[in-house]
N, C-alpha and C positions, 0 to 999 in steps of 0.2 A: 228689731227682731233678733232673737238669739238663736244661734246654731248650736246643735247638740251632737256630740259624737260619743258613743259608748267606749269605755276603757276596759281594762282587764276584767274578766269574769271569774268569779270564784266557784270552786266545786262545792257541792252540798256537804254540810257537816256530817261527820261519822257518828253513829250511835245515838242513843236518846239524849245524852248530854251534848249541848252545843259546844263544839270545839271551834276556835278561831280558824277560818280558812287560810289557805296559803297566801292568797292575795286579796286585797280589797276590791270592791266593785265600784263603778261610778261612771261619770260623764265628764266630758271636756266641753266647756261652754265658750262661745265667742259672740260678741255683739252686745246688744242692749238687753238687760234683764229688767224689764219694766212690766207694767200691768197688762200690756198686750201679749207678752211672752209667757206670763205665769201659768195660764191654763195648759198650754202645750208642754211646758217644762214639768209641771206636776204630773201630767200623764206619763212623761218619759221617766220621771224619778220613782213613781209609785212601785214598780216591780223591784226596785233595789231596796225598798224599805221593809223587807221581810225579816230582818234581823239576823240573817245568815253571815253578815260581814259588815265591817265599817263601810260607809259610803264616802268615796273620795270624789270631790268635784274640782276639776282644774278650771279656775276662773281667770287664768292669765289673759285670755282673750276677751274678757268682759270689759266693754268700754264705758258702760253706764249701768247703774242700779238705782232703782227708786224704792219707796217704802213697800210697794207690793212685792218686789223681788226680795227684799229683806224679810218680809213676813213669810214668803214661800220657803226660804232657807230655814227660818226658825221653825216653821210648821213641819218641814221634813225632818229636822233634827229631833223635834219632839215626838215624831211618829216612830222613831227607832227605839226598840226596847233596850233597856240597860243590859250590858255595858257598851253597846254599840254607839258610834259617834258619826256625825257628819263632818268630814274633814275638808276644809277649803285650802287649795294649793294655788299659789301664785296670786294672792289677793293684792290689789292695788291699794294705795293709801285712801283713795276715794271710797272704794268698796268697804274697807275696814271702818272708815268714819261713819258711813251710812249704817252699818251693822251696829256700831256703838250707839248712835243716836236712837235707833229703833229698839235698843235693849237686847240685841242678839249677842253682844259680847260684853263681858265674858259670859260664856255659857258652858254648861256641863257637858252637853252633847254636841254643841256647835263649836268646833275648834279650827284654828288657823295653823297650818304647817308651813 
């Protein structure tokens, strides 16, 4: 099971043209990102995918990821409008390898910082 903690919240963009907000929004994850965790994680991620900011996910505490977790991250990145990105922070070698195998890396909107 994966634990989720919200991180910084961005303010709404000013005016009709979307301006990048002062800070990105996102979650910090810990535990196993597997098929059992993906429905709950998608529910938690969905509000962040409105395109008002890049979404940053701190995956430092993720101990395991399977193909379902990989697909969820790719789906979330794909749901963001251009030029927004899903940024993974603190990814382990295992997580990076699974994303690579699943076709998530390299990606235009899924990036590793």
